[in-house]
Residue, then its C-alpha position, 0 to 999 in steps of 0.5 A: x501454562x503462562x501464555x502471557x509470559x510465552x507471548x513476550x517477544x514475539x515480533x513480526x514484520x510487516x513489509x511494503x513500499x507503502x506509497x502511500x500506506x491505506x486504511x487497509x495496511x492499518x486494519x491489517x497492522x492492527x489485527x496484527x498486534x492481536x496475534x504479536x507483541x510487536x509489529x516493524x511496519x518496514x518501509x522499503x527503499x528498493x522499488x523498480x517504480x518511481x514512488x510518488x512520496x520519498x522514503x523519507x515522506x513514507x517513513x514519516x506519514x506511517x510514523x504520524x499514523x501510529x503515533x502513541x502506540x508503542x507495540x508499533x514501530x515503523x522504518x526504512x529498510x533496504x535489500x532482501x527482505x529476510x536478510x532485513x528480518x534476520x538483522x531485526x531478530x524476527x523470524x516472521x513476515x505478516x502479509x495479507x491476502x486479499x483474493x485468489x489473484x494474490x495467492x498464487x504470487x504470494x504463495x510463490x513468494x512465500x517458498x522463496x523466501x523459505x528457500x533463503x532463510x528456512x528458518x523465517x516463515x510467512x503468516x497471511x491474514x485475510x483482509x478485512x472485506x471493506x478493504x478488498x478493492x483498495x490499493x495505493x495503485x488506485x488510490x493515487x490514480x483517483x486522487x490524482x484527478x481530484x477524487x475525494x479519498x477520504x475515509x480509504x487512507x489515514x486523515x495525515x495521508x488524505x491531506x498529504x495526496x491532496x496538496x501532492x496532486x495540487x488540490x485544495x485540502x479539505x475537499x471544497x465543492x468546486x474540484x475539477x474531476x480532470x474529467x474534461x471533454x475531447x482533448x481537453x485538460x485532466x488533473x494537474x501536469x497532463x493534457x487529457x485524451x479522450x475524456x480528459x485523462x491524465x493528470x499526476x504521476x500515477x494518473x497515466x497508468x491503467x487504473x488511472x485511465x480506467x477512472x479518468x475515462x469511465x472505463x476499467x484496464x485491469x493490469x496485465x498478469x504477464x507483462x512486467x513479472x521478472x521486475x515485480x518479482x524481483x521487487x518482491x523479493x526486496x520489498x515482500x510484495x508482488x506490487x510495490x504499492x503494496x497490499x489493497x483491502x476492501x469491499x463494499x462502502x468505504x468506512x472511515x479509518x479504523x481506529x486502535 
């Protein structure tokens, strides 16, 4: 059997908001290319949250990361994910799984998408152990407080995050981490509470607060499930920030 010929035309759609794209995403896309001839990184326009980066910015940043890799295409999409997959001439949705907490919702989502379009299949890849703890949300929370996230996102996105939150690039030695004293000021754009947390954008989230005050506040699994579920059907993920990846010491950006 001619297996090379058999593989021609195998296309997978990897959806998400990618706000921003992380090295976990890059790793999974790269691994997807070992299975499929082509992978489309589908950047979702529809999300109930306010993204840090505009749709155009998210698309451009991902295009820069995958420039020179003809098997990877980056493009925006709107509406139901399964409708987009069908329009694109594909029948595979590529997804990543980090932990048991991801599985329950991803399982539900895959079944709903199958109910909507039975010929479209969802293929899951287990996240590389290096990226189990990484998500776009926690990356933004750390970056908003001046944390050094180098090695967790591609270099061009590292630069964009530093610029977006008003910190110098590359990382300097005298960076204010936004950890002021009681009632002090946090990162750019917000007054600090205890421990001086605050900052721009996601710094006010549970992750931002956890990083700013030395604690960790896990996201409620019950609140907002309806809104997140609606978003998931549109962009293919539970959290519009999409998959996070990693565990252990953060390595440098993966290479192809």
